[in-house]
C-alpha positions as CSV (number, residue, x, y, z in Angstrom):
1,M,0.0,0.0,0.0
2,N,1.0,3.6,-0.6
3,I,0.3,5.7,2.4
4,L,0.6,9.5,2.4
5,V,1.5,10.9,5.8
6,I,0.6,14.5,6.5
7,N,1.8,16.6,9.4
8,A,0.1,20.0,9.1
9,G,1.1,23.1,11.0
10,S,-0.4,26.5,11.0
11,S,1.8,27.7,8.1
12,S,3.7,24.5,7.2
13,L,3.0,21.0,6.1
14,K,5.4,18.0,6.2
15,Y,4.7,15.0,4.1
16,Q,5.9,11.5,3.2
17,L,4.7,8.9,0.8
18,L,5.7,5.4,2.0
19,D,4.9,1.7,1.9
20,P,4.5,0.6,5.5
21,E,5.0,-3.1,4.6
22,T,8.4,-2.6,3.0
23,Q,9.1,0.6,5.0
24,K,10.3,2.2,1.8
25,V,9.9,6.0,1.6
26,L,9.0,6.9,-2.0
27,A,9.1,10.6,-1.5
28,K,9.1,13.3,1.2
29,G,9.2,17.0,1.6
30,L,7.9,20.2,3.2
31,C,5.6,23.1,2.4
32,E,6.6,26.3,4.2
33,R,5.3,29.8,4.6
34,I,1.8,28.8,3.6
35,G,-0.3,32.0,3.2
36,I,2.8,34.1,2.8
37,D,5.3,33.4,0.0
38,G,5.1,29.6,-0.2
39,K,8.3,27.5,-0.3
40,F,8.1,23.9,-1.5
41,T,10.6,21.1,-1.1
42,Y,10.1,17.7,-2.7
43,K,12.6,14.8,-2.6
44,P,11.9,11.6,-4.5
45,E,13.7,8.5,-3.4
46,G,17.2,8.3,-4.8
47,K,17.2,11.8,-6.3
48,E,18.3,15.2,-5.2
49,A,15.7,17.4,-3.4
50,I,13.8,19.9,-5.6
51,K,13.3,23.3,-3.9
52,E,11.0,26.0,-5.2
53,A,10.4,29.5,-3.8
54,D,7.4,31.8,-4.2
55,V,5.0,28.9,-4.9
56,A,1.4,30.1,-4.7
57,M,0.1,28.6,-1.5
58,P,-2.5,31.0,-0.1
59,T,-4.1,28.1,1.8
60,H,-3.3,24.5,2.8
61,N,-5.5,23.4,-0.2
62,E,-2.9,24.7,-2.6
63,A,-0.1,23.2,-0.6
64,I,-1.7,19.7,-0.7
65,K,-2.3,20.1,-4.4
66,A,1.4,21.0,-4.9
67,V,2.3,17.8,-3.1
68,L,0.0,15.6,-5.1
69,D,1.1,17.2,-8.4
70,A,4.8,16.5,-7.5
71,L,4.1,12.9,-6.5
72,A,2.4,12.2,-9.8
73,D,4.7,14.5,-12.0
74,P,5.7,12.7,-15.3
75,K,9.4,13.6,-14.8
76,N,10.1,13.4,-11.1
77,G,6.9,11.7,-9.7
78,V,6.9,8.4,-7.9
79,I,3.3,7.3,-8.8
80,G,1.2,7.4,-11.9
81,S,-1.8,9.2,-10.5
82,M,-3.4,10.2,-7.2
83,E,-5.4,6.9,-7.4
84,E,-2.3,5.1,-6.4
85,I,-2.4,6.7,-2.9
86,D,-4.4,4.1,-0.9
87,A,-4.9,6.2,2.3
88,V,-3.8,9.3,4.1
89,G,-2.6,9.3,7.7
90,H,-2.8,12.6,9.6
91,R,-0.9,13.5,12.7
92,V,-3.2,15.1,15.2
93,V,-1.6,16.4,18.3
94,H,-4.5,16.2,20.8
95,G,-7.2,13.6,21.1
96,G,-8.1,14.3,24.7
97,E,-9.8,11.4,26.4
98,K,-11.9,10.7,23.4
99,F,-9.3,8.7,21.5
100,A,-7.1,5.9,22.8
101,Q,-6.1,4.7,19.4
102,S,-5.9,5.8,15.8
103,V,-9.3,6.1,14.0
104,L,-10.8,6.4,10.5
105,I,-11.9,10.0,10.1
106,T,-15.7,10.5,9.9
107,D,-17.8,13.5,10.4
108,E,-18.3,12.4,14.0
109,V,-14.5,12.1,14.5
110,M,-13.9,15.5,13.0
111,A,-16.4,17.0,15.4
112,A,-14.7,15.3,18.3
113,I,-11.2,16.5,17.2
114,E,-12.6,20.1,17.0
115,E,-13.9,19.8,20.5
116,C,-10.3,19.2,21.6
117,D,-9.2,22.5,20.1
118,P,-9.1,24.4,23.4
119,L,-6.6,21.7,24.7
120,A,-4.1,22.4,21.8
121,P,-5.0,25.7,20.3
122,L,-1.7,26.0,18.4
123,H,-1.8,22.5,16.9
124,N,-5.3,21.0,16.5
125,P,-6.8,23.7,14.3
126,A,-3.8,23.4,11.9
127,N,-4.2,19.6,11.9
128,I,-7.9,20.0,11.0
129,I,-7.1,22.3,8.2
130,G,-4.7,19.7,6.7
131,I,-7.4,17.0,7.0
132,K,-10.1,19.2,5.3
133,A,-7.7,20.1,2.5
134,C,-7.0,16.4,1.7
135,Q,-10.7,15.6,1.9
136,A,-11.5,18.3,-0.6
137,L,-8.8,17.1,-3.1
138,M,-9.1,13.3,-2.4
139,P,-12.7,12.7,-1.6
140,G,-12.7,9.0,-2.1
141,T,-9.5,8.2,-0.2
142,P,-9.7,6.9,3.4
143,M,-8.3,9.3,6.0
144,V,-7.0,8.3,9.4
145,A,-6.2,10.4,12.4
146,V,-3.2,9.3,14.5
147,F,-3.0,11.1,17.9
148,D,0.1,12.2,19.8
149,T,-1.9,11.7,23.0
150,A,-3.5,8.3,22.3
151,F,-0.6,6.1,23.5
152,H,-0.8,7.7,26.9
153,Q,-4.5,7.0,27.5
154,T,-3.4,3.8,29.3
155,M,-2.0,5.8,32.2
156,P,-3.8,5.1,35.5
157,P,-5.6,7.9,37.4
158,V,-2.8,8.0,39.9
159,A,-0.4,9.1,37.1
160,Y,-2.7,11.6,35.3
161,T,-4.6,13.3,38.1
162,Y,-3.5,16.7,39.2
163,A,-4.0,17.8,42.8
164,L,-6.5,20.5,41.9
165,P,-10.2,20.6,42.9
166,Y,-11.6,17.4,41.2
167,E,-14.3,19.3,39.4
168,Y,-11.6,20.8,37.1
169,Y,-11.0,17.3,35.8
170,E,-14.7,16.3,35.7
171,T,-15.9,19.5,34.0
172,D,-12.9,20.9,32.2
173,K,-10.8,17.7,31.6
174,V,-7.7,19.1,33.3
175,R,-5.3,16.2,33.6
176,R,-2.0,14.9,32.4
177,Y,-2.3,13.9,28.7
178,G,1.3,13.5,27.5
179,F,2.7,13.9,24.0
180,H,5.2,12.3,21.6
181,G,3.1,9.2,22.0
182,T,3.6,8.0,18.4
183,S,7.4,8.1,18.9
184,H,7.3,6.4,22.3
185,K,5.1,3.7,20.9
186,Y,7.4,3.1,17.9
187,V,10.6,2.9,19.9
188,A,9.1,0.6,22.6
189,Q,8.1,-1.8,19.9
190,R,11.5,-1.7,18.3
191,A,13.1,-2.2,21.7
192,A,11.1,-5.4,22.2
193,A,12.3,-6.7,18.8
194,M,15.9,-5.8,19.6
195,L,15.7,-7.6,22.9
196,G,14.0,-10.6,21.4
197,K,11.2,-10.6,24.0
198,P,7.4,-10.0,23.9
199,I,6.7,-6.4,24.8
200,E,4.2,-7.6,27.4
201,E,7.2,-8.9,29.4
202,L,9.2,-5.7,29.4
203,K,9.5,-2.6,31.5
204,L,10.9,0.2,29.4
205,I,11.8,3.9,29.8
206,S,11.7,5.8,26.6
207,C,13.6,9.1,26.5
208,H,12.5,11.3,23.5
209,L,15.1,14.0,23.7
210,G,15.3,17.0,21.4
211,N,14.1,20.6,21.2
212,G,11.0,19.2,22.7
213,S,11.6,16.4,25.2
214,S,9.6,13.8,27.2
215,V,10.3,10.6,29.1
216,T,7.7,7.8,29.3
217,A,7.4,4.7,31.4
218,V,6.2,1.8,29.3
219,D,5.1,-1.3,31.2
220,S,4.0,-4.3,29.2
221,G,3.7,-2.2,26.1
222,K,1.5,0.4,27.7
223,S,2.3,4.0,28.8
224,V,1.9,4.2,32.6
225,D,3.5,7.6,33.2
226,T,5.0,10.4,31.1
227,S,6.7,13.7,31.8
228,M,4.7,16.1,29.6
229,G,1.3,17.1,31.1
230,F,-1.9,19.0,30.2
231,T,0.3,20.8,27.6
232,P,3.7,20.1,26.1
233,L,5.1,22.8,28.4
234,A,5.5,20.4,31.3
235,G,8.2,18.0,32.3
236,L,11.9,18.5,31.3
237,P,13.5,21.8,30.5
238,M,13.6,21.8,26.7
239,G,15.0,24.0,23.9
240,T,12.9,27.0,24.8
241,R,10.3,25.7,27.2
242,T,10.6,25.8,31.0
243,G,9.4,22.3,31.8
244,D,8.0,21.9,35.3
245,I,8.1,25.1,37.4
246,D,6.7,26.4,40.6
247,A,3.5,28.2,39.6
248,G,4.1,30.8,42.2
249,I,7.0,32.1,40.1
250,L,4.4,33.2,37.5
251,E,2.6,35.5,39.9
252,Y,5.9,36.9,41.2
253,L,7.3,37.7,37.8
254,M,4.0,39.0,36.3
255,G,3.7,41.4,39.2
256,R,7.3,42.5,39.2
257,Y,7.5,43.1,35.4
258,D,3.8,44.0,34.7
259,M,3.2,41.1,32.4
260,D,-0.2,39.6,31.5
261,I,-0.6,35.8,31.2
262,K,0.0,35.8,27.5
263,E,3.3,37.5,27.9
264,M,4.3,35.2,30.7
265,L,3.4,32.1,28.7
266,S,5.4,33.5,25.8
267,V,8.4,33.7,28.1
268,M,7.9,30.1,29.3
269,N,7.3,28.7,25.8
270,K,9.8,30.6,23.7
271,K,12.5,32.2,25.8
272,S,13.1,29.7,28.6
273,G,14.6,26.1,28.7
274,V,18.3,25.7,27.8
275,L,18.0,28.9,25.7
276,G,16.9,30.9,28.8
277,I,19.6,29.5,31.0
278,S,22.5,29.7,28.5
279,G,21.6,32.9,26.7
280,V,23.3,31.3,23.7
281,S,21.0,28.9,21.8
282,S,18.3,26.3,22.0
283,D,20.4,24.0,19.9
284,F,22.3,21.5,22.0
285,R,25.2,21.4,19.4
286,D,25.7,25.1,20.0
287,L,25.6,24.7,23.7
288,E,28.2,21.9,23.6
289,K,30.5,24.0,21.6
290,A,30.0,27.0,23.8
291,G,30.6,24.9,26.9
292,E,33.8,23.5,25.5
293,E,34.9,27.1,24.9
294,G,34.4,27.9,28.6
295,N,30.8,29.3,28.6
296,A,29.7,28.3,32.1
297,R,26.0,29.1,31.5
298,A,25.9,27.0,28.4
299,A,27.4,24.1,30.3
300,L,25.0,24.6,33.1
301,A,22.0,24.6,30.7
302,V,23.0,21.2,29.4
303,Q,23.7,19.9,32.9
304,V,20.2,21.0,34.1
305,F,18.6,19.1,31.2
306,E,20.7,16.0,31.7
307,Y,19.9,16.0,35.5
308,G,16.2,16.2,34.7
309,V,16.4,13.1,32.5
310,K,18.4,11.2,35.1
311,K,15.8,11.9,37.8
312,L,13.0,10.7,35.6
313,I,14.7,7.5,34.7
314,G,15.1,6.8,38.5
315,S,11.5,7.7,39.4
316,Y,10.0,5.7,36.5
317,A,12.0,2.7,37.4
318,A,10.6,3.0,41.0
319,A,7.1,3.5,39.7
320,M,7.3,0.3,37.6
321,G,9.2,-1.7,40.2
322,G,12.1,-2.1,37.9
323,V,13.3,-1.5,34.3
324,D,14.7,-3.8,31.6
325,A,15.9,-1.2,29.1
326,V,16.4,2.6,28.7
327,I,15.8,3.9,25.2
328,F,17.3,7.1,23.8
329,T,15.6,8.6,20.7
330,A,15.0,11.9,18.8
331,G,17.6,14.4,17.8
332,V,19.6,14.6,21.1
333,G,18.9,11.1,22.2
334,E,20.0,9.6,18.9
335,N,23.0,11.8,18.3
336,G,24.2,13.1,21.6
337,G,26.7,10.5,22.9
338,G,28.0,12.9,25.5
339,N,24.5,13.6,26.7
340,R,23.7,9.9,27.0
341,A,26.9,9.3,28.9
342,S,26.2,12.1,31.4
343,I,22.5,11.0,31.9
344,V,23.3,7.4,32.8
345,S,26.5,8.3,34.8
346,G,25.7,7.4,38.4
347,L,23.0,4.9,37.5
348,E,25.3,1.9,37.7
349,F,23.6,0.9,41.0
350,M,20.5,0.2,38.9
351,G,22.4,-2.0,36.5
352,I,22.8,0.7,33.8
353,K,26.2,1.0,32.3
354,I,27.2,1.9,28.7
355,D,30.2,1.0,26.6
356,P,32.1,4.2,25.6
357,E,33.0,2.9,22.2
358,K,29.5,1.8,21.3
359,N,28.2,5.1,22.6
360,K,30.1,7.0,19.8
361,V,27.3,6.0,17.4
362,R,25.0,8.6,15.9
363,G,21.6,8.0,14.5
364,E,21.8,4.2,14.4
365,E,19.8,1.5,16.0
366,I,22.2,-0.2,18.5
367,D,22.5,-1.6,22.0
368,I,25.2,0.5,23.7
369,S,25.2,-1.4,27.0
370,A,28.5,-2.4,28.6
371,E,29.4,-5.9,29.3
372,G,27.8,-7.0,32.6
373,A,25.0,-4.4,32.5
374,T,21.7,-5.9,33.7
375,V,19.6,-3.1,32.3
376,R,20.1,-2.5,28.5
377,T,20.6,0.9,27.1
378,L,19.4,1.2,23.5
379,V,19.7,3.9,20.8
380,I,16.7,3.8,18.5
381,P,16.0,6.4,15.8
382,T,12.4,7.3,16.0
383,N,10.1,7.0,12.9
384,E,6.8,8.6,13.7
385,E,5.9,8.7,10.0
386,L,6.2,4.9,9.7
387,M,4.2,4.4,12.8
388,I,1.4,6.7,11.4
389,A,1.6,4.8,8.1
390,I,1.3,1.4,9.8
391,D,-1.8,2.5,11.8
392,T,-3.3,4.1,8.7
393,A,-2.8,1.0,6.5
394,A,-4.3,-1.3,9.2
395,L,-7.4,0.8,9.4
396,A,-7.7,1.5,5.7
397,K,-7.7,-2.2,4.9
């Protein structure tokens, strides 16, 4: 089957056409600056990327049409016509409590996704726009919604309940939801394959570390706790996000600097994290370089991040009553050998120990555990698009 995977943002759209059975990516690319001065990138398998500027994309409809035209182009296309696309899988950030798994998109499903808009006002409306654009141009093609939050719907109440008046949960659905679920689900399944054991017999800790980061406890293949919360602002300090913070700080700073809540949230989402501590960058590569050159704040920013991950690994092992493997994935997790080494340093008492030579790997699926380690440490490149395509193919069939 040929599955088109769409990840629509407010002014951008990432796409891949792939066969989930062979895991072959036929083409991929990106539409940027939709509604402004559209920029289009298309890369067919085995060929150089084609980049075009000033492409007319006043809306997502034109962006989707540009994608479909490129895929079926007589010269650089990878399919003969749109009819060769068997289904479309859409990444949807928030499914609330309504969706614990991927679903075929119907009118009722669309209405339920729209009801989740207040929970993810920056993401869900854009995801919906992408779905509607595809429906308009591909009316006979099955559409599937794959939710970032769905994997975490197996968390028990003790993990997702906040210590607020309970009516805020009952009436307003304020609870921990968690994100990066598609990534955590994919790497957990890959870990089971690497270890040669049924996932139902494993306790795993998945560390999705990048500009946005989250850690998830996976017991018997199910998410039982995760670091992000009601929004993706919670948990670890990230590229530009604070992570967990004493809420009293908000009142203190808003009063001291005469900020309203929107200004305060902008600081917490866009000016904080490792960028805020370092004053240098939100990119861990820049921070590593600055730290090596003697920038103490850059070094501290990385240390704060690594310390946060280390604490979560310890707490999730305690919550599950043990751990069989720790997984590192996403940009920093897959490529940051130094970060991985610092995070697991001191966890030898848990049976976690990595081999320095194996840890030099970047972006490859590998077991980097040292000889004698009783808890495995795995590097697994994430593949959210493949996970979306697999779910989409199963439902479309």
